[in-house]
C-alpha positions as CSV (number, residue, x, y, z in Angstrom):
1,X,0.0,0.0,0.0
2,X,1.3,3.5,-0.9
3,X,2.4,5.1,2.4
4,X,0.6,8.3,1.4
5,X,-2.7,6.3,1.4
6,X,-2.2,4.6,4.8
7,X,-4.8,5.6,7.4
8,X,-5.1,5.1,11.1
9,X,-8.3,4.0,12.8
10,X,-9.3,4.7,16.4
11,X,-12.0,2.6,18.0
12,X,-13.3,3.7,21.4
13,X,-16.0,3.3,24.0
14,X,-16.5,5.1,27.3
15,X,-19.1,6.6,29.6
16,X,-21.0,9.3,27.7
17,X,-19.9,12.8,28.7
18,X,-19.4,16.3,27.3
19,X,-16.3,17.1,25.3
20,X,-15.6,13.6,23.9
21,X,-15.9,14.5,20.2
22,X,-14.1,17.8,20.7
23,X,-11.2,16.1,22.5
24,X,-10.6,13.5,19.8
25,X,-11.1,16.0,16.9
26,X,-8.8,18.5,18.6
27,X,-6.1,15.9,19.1
28,X,-6.1,15.1,15.4
29,X,-6.4,18.8,14.3
30,X,-3.5,19.9,16.5
31,X,-1.3,17.2,14.9
32,X,-2.3,17.9,11.3
33,X,-4.5,14.9,10.9
34,X,-7.0,14.9,8.0
35,X,-10.1,12.9,9.0
36,X,-11.5,10.7,6.2
37,X,-14.3,8.9,8.1
38,X,-15.9,9.5,11.4
39,X,-18.9,7.8,13.0
40,X,-20.3,7.7,16.5
41,X,-23.2,6.2,18.5
42,X,-24.5,6.7,22.0
43,X,-26.2,3.9,23.8
44,X,-28.7,5.9,25.8
45,X,-29.8,3.0,27.9
46,X,-26.3,2.2,29.1
47,X,-25.0,5.8,28.8
48,X,-22.0,4.6,26.7
49,X,-20.4,6.6,23.8
50,X,-18.8,4.7,20.9
51,X,-16.8,6.1,18.1
52,X,-14.8,5.1,15.0
53,X,-12.6,7.8,13.5
54,X,-10.1,7.3,10.6
55,X,-7.5,9.8,9.4
56,X,-4.6,10.0,6.9
57,X,-1.1,9.3,8.2
58,X,0.5,11.4,5.5
59,X,1.7,14.7,7.1
60,X,0.5,13.6,10.5
61,X,2.8,15.2,13.1
62,X,3.1,12.1,15.3
63,X,5.0,9.0,14.2
64,X,2.7,6.0,13.9
65,X,4.5,4.1,16.7
66,X,4.0,7.0,19.1
67,X,0.4,7.8,18.4
68,X,-0.9,5.5,21.1
69,X,1.2,7.0,23.8
70,X,0.3,10.5,22.7
71,X,-3.4,9.7,22.8
72,X,-3.2,7.9,26.2
73,X,-3.8,11.0,28.4
74,X,-7.1,11.7,26.6
75,X,-8.2,8.1,26.9
76,X,-7.4,8.1,30.6
77,X,-9.2,11.5,31.1
78,X,-12.4,10.1,29.6
79,X,-12.0,6.5,30.9
80,X,-11.9,5.1,27.4
81,X,-11.6,1.5,26.2
82,X,-9.8,2.0,22.9
83,X,-7.7,0.4,20.2
84,X,-5.6,1.8,17.4
85,X,-5.2,0.2,14.0
86,X,-3.5,0.9,10.6
87,X,-4.9,0.2,7.2
88,X,-1.7,-1.4,5.9
89,X,-1.6,-3.9,8.7
90,X,-2.2,-7.5,7.4
91,X,-3.8,-9.6,10.2
92,X,-2.9,-13.2,10.7
93,X,-6.0,-15.5,10.8
94,X,-6.4,-19.1,11.8
95,X,-9.5,-21.0,10.7
96,X,-10.9,-23.8,12.9
97,X,-13.0,-26.6,11.3
98,X,-14.4,-30.0,12.1
99,X,-16.0,-32.0,9.2
100,X,-18.3,-29.6,7.3
101,X,-16.3,-27.9,4.5
102,X,-18.7,-25.2,3.2
103,X,-17.5,-22.2,5.3
104,X,-13.9,-23.2,4.9
105,X,-14.1,-23.4,1.1
106,X,-15.8,-20.0,1.1
107,X,-13.3,-18.2,3.3
108,X,-10.3,-19.6,1.4
109,X,-11.8,-18.7,-2.0
110,X,-12.4,-15.1,-0.8
111,X,-8.9,-15.0,0.6
112,X,-7.4,-16.4,-2.6
113,X,-9.4,-13.8,-4.7
114,X,-8.1,-10.9,-2.5
115,X,-11.4,-10.0,-0.8
116,X,-9.7,-10.2,2.7
117,X,-6.5,-8.4,3.6
118,X,-5.2,-11.2,5.7
119,X,-2.7,-14.0,6.0
120,X,-3.9,-17.5,6.8
121,X,-0.9,-19.4,8.2
122,X,-2.8,-22.5,9.3
123,X,-6.0,-24.4,9.6
124,X,-6.8,-26.2,12.8
125,X,-9.2,-29.1,13.3
126,X,-10.3,-31.8,15.6
127,X,-10.7,-34.2,12.7
128,X,-8.4,-35.1,9.7
129,X,-11.3,-34.9,7.1
130,X,-10.6,-31.5,5.6
131,X,-6.8,-31.8,5.3
132,X,-6.9,-32.1,1.5
133,X,-8.7,-28.7,1.2
134,X,-6.1,-26.9,3.3
135,X,-3.3,-28.5,1.3
136,X,-5.0,-27.6,-1.9
137,X,-4.7,-24.0,-0.9
138,X,-1.1,-24.5,0.2
139,X,-1.9,-24.1,3.9
140,X,-0.7,-26.0,7.0
141,X,-3.3,-28.3,8.6
142,X,-3.0,-29.3,12.2
143,X,-5.3,-31.9,13.6
144,X,-5.8,-32.0,17.4
145,X,-8.3,-34.8,18.2
146,X,-10.3,-33.9,21.3
147,X,-12.0,-36.0,24.0
148,X,-13.0,-35.0,27.5
149,X,-9.8,-36.5,28.8
150,X,-7.5,-34.7,26.3
151,X,-9.4,-31.4,25.9
152,X,-7.2,-29.3,28.2
153,X,-3.9,-30.6,26.9
154,X,-5.0,-30.3,23.2
155,X,-6.1,-26.7,23.8
156,X,-2.7,-25.9,25.3
157,X,-1.0,-27.4,22.2
158,X,-3.4,-25.4,20.0
159,X,-2.5,-22.1,21.8
160,X,1.2,-22.8,21.4
161,X,0.7,-23.2,17.7
162,X,-1.4,-20.0,17.5
163,X,1.2,-18.0,19.5
164,X,4.0,-19.4,17.3
165,X,2.2,-18.1,14.3
166,X,1.3,-14.7,15.9
167,X,-2.4,-15.2,15.2
168,X,-4.6,-12.1,15.5
169,X,-8.0,-13.6,14.7
170,X,-9.6,-17.0,15.0
171,X,-12.5,-18.0,12.8
172,X,-14.6,-21.0,13.8
173,X,-15.9,-22.2,10.4
174,X,-18.3,-24.8,11.8
175,X,-15.8,-26.0,14.4
176,X,-17.9,-28.3,16.6
177,X,-16.1,-27.9,19.9
178,X,-16.7,-25.7,22.8
179,X,-13.6,-23.7,23.6
180,X,-12.4,-23.5,27.2
181,X,-12.9,-20.3,29.2
182,X,-9.1,-19.7,29.5
183,X,-8.8,-20.1,25.7
184,X,-11.6,-17.6,25.1
185,X,-10.3,-15.1,27.6
186,X,-6.9,-15.1,25.9
187,X,-8.5,-14.2,22.5
188,X,-11.4,-12.1,23.8
189,X,-13.3,-10.4,20.9
190,X,-10.8,-12.1,18.5
191,X,-12.8,-15.4,17.9
192,X,-15.7,-15.3,15.5
193,X,-18.2,-18.1,15.4
194,X,-21.1,-18.9,13.0
195,X,-24.2,-20.8,13.7
196,X,-27.8,-21.2,12.5
197,X,-30.2,-18.7,14.1
198,X,-32.6,-21.3,15.5
199,X,-31.0,-21.2,18.9
200,X,-32.3,-21.5,21.4
201,X,-35.7,-22.6,20.0
202,X,-34.1,-25.3,17.9
203,X,-31.0,-26.3,19.8
204,X,-29.3,-29.6,19.3
205,X,-27.8,-31.6,16.4
206,X,-30.8,-31.5,14.1
207,X,-32.1,-27.9,14.1
208,X,-33.3,-28.0,10.5
209,X,-35.3,-31.1,11.1
210,X,-37.0,-29.5,14.1
211,X,-37.6,-26.3,12.0
212,X,-39.1,-28.3,9.2
213,X,-41.4,-30.1,11.6
214,X,-42.6,-26.7,12.9
215,X,-43.2,-25.3,9.5
216,X,-40.9,-22.3,9.9
217,X,-41.1,-19.5,7.3
218,X,-37.7,-17.9,7.9
219,X,-34.3,-19.4,8.6
220,X,-31.1,-17.5,9.4
221,X,-27.5,-17.4,10.4
222,X,-25.7,-15.5,13.1
223,X,-22.0,-14.6,13.4
224,X,-20.7,-13.4,16.8
225,X,-17.7,-13.1,19.0
226,X,-17.1,-16.1,21.2
227,X,-17.6,-15.9,25.0
228,X,-17.5,-18.6,27.6
229,X,-21.3,-18.8,27.5
230,X,-22.1,-20.9,24.4
231,X,-23.5,-19.0,21.4
232,X,-24.3,-15.9,23.6
233,X,-21.5,-13.6,22.5
234,X,-21.8,-10.1,20.9
235,X,-23.4,-10.4,17.5
236,X,-21.6,-9.0,14.5
237,X,-23.7,-10.0,11.6
238,X,-27.0,-11.8,10.8
239,X,-29.2,-12.6,7.9
240,X,-32.4,-14.5,7.0
241,X,-34.0,-16.1,4.0
242,X,-37.7,-17.1,3.6
243,X,-38.6,-20.7,3.2
244,X,-42.0,-22.4,2.6
245,X,-43.9,-25.6,2.9
246,X,-42.4,-26.6,-0.5
247,X,-38.9,-26.8,1.0
248,X,-37.7,-30.2,2.2
249,X,-35.2,-30.6,5.1
250,X,-32.5,-30.9,2.5
251,X,-33.6,-27.5,1.0
252,X,-33.5,-25.9,4.5
253,X,-30.0,-27.3,5.1
254,X,-28.8,-26.0,1.7
255,X,-30.2,-22.6,2.2
256,X,-29.0,-22.4,5.7
257,X,-25.4,-23.3,4.7
258,X,-25.5,-20.7,2.0
259,X,-26.4,-18.1,4.6
260,X,-23.7,-19.3,7.0
261,X,-21.1,-18.8,4.4
262,X,-22.2,-15.2,3.5
263,X,-22.8,-14.1,7.1
264,X,-19.5,-15.5,8.3
265,X,-17.6,-13.8,5.5
266,X,-19.3,-10.4,6.2
267,X,-18.4,-10.7,9.9
268,X,-14.8,-11.5,9.1
269,X,-14.6,-8.6,6.7
270,X,-16.1,-6.1,9.2
271,X,-13.6,-7.2,11.8
272,X,-10.6,-7.1,9.5
273,X,-11.6,-3.6,8.4
274,X,-11.9,-2.4,12.0
275,X,-15.6,-1.7,11.8
276,X,-16.7,-3.3,15.0
277,X,-16.7,-2.0,18.6
278,X,-17.7,-4.6,21.2
279,X,-18.9,-3.4,24.6
280,X,-20.6,-5.6,27.2
281,X,-22.4,-8.2,25.3
282,X,-23.3,-6.0,22.3
283,X,-21.5,-4.6,19.3
284,X,-21.8,-1.4,17.3
285,X,-20.9,-2.0,13.6
286,X,-19.8,1.1,11.8
287,X,-20.4,-0.2,8.3
């Protein structure tokens, strides 16, 4: 990326109070920053202010490796939770899978076509079934079989591999394992999961069969950040499609998997482009 085109992105949340927008804008103005995008939202119920602001680094008075330290006094003054990102940063993403290939194929195809600005150093699974897909894309595939007796040890091995590869983001592309609380805490708001939107009404292994028996008219998919509470994390993206009495269980499964692919890809894209601010168990998506 041309250095002149590189931008910085500041994501923040804090208790709502007077002077927030002025303080951030003044910081950028005083240091010759040209704002290219700015968006904000106030959660009136929780009294929380959230903002995304992006500005050009060309001619900015502060070196990029010193921006965070320079901004820190403002963040402390307003009790901000904040993060700083740069548009030329290439995140490193690991994809976790089990046996279903549709989300993995879709993510890798989008990556190969250049839709995601990301490196994918490795695929991790609890089964060997999808190794050929990873190898077809020239990627490492690591299989860590998991049982109740080996779960803790295998998660430690997995974390070692992720740390070795300096992974920024983990995507659960239909990974059918519940991650341990310690694992989730280590990568808080950096693990994205996808599931059908029947939960909790149609929980279990055969949600589409249950939905078909109830004659549903809409099916959907939800992508969210992972928390220790199963499938209850902050939602990033959702979508639905209408179905009818003419659709068989197989039709529902096919349509549902199509949605899963698209919704997961959107969520990954929003995260990689620094468009999501998570707070509590909610997100604001500045799309």
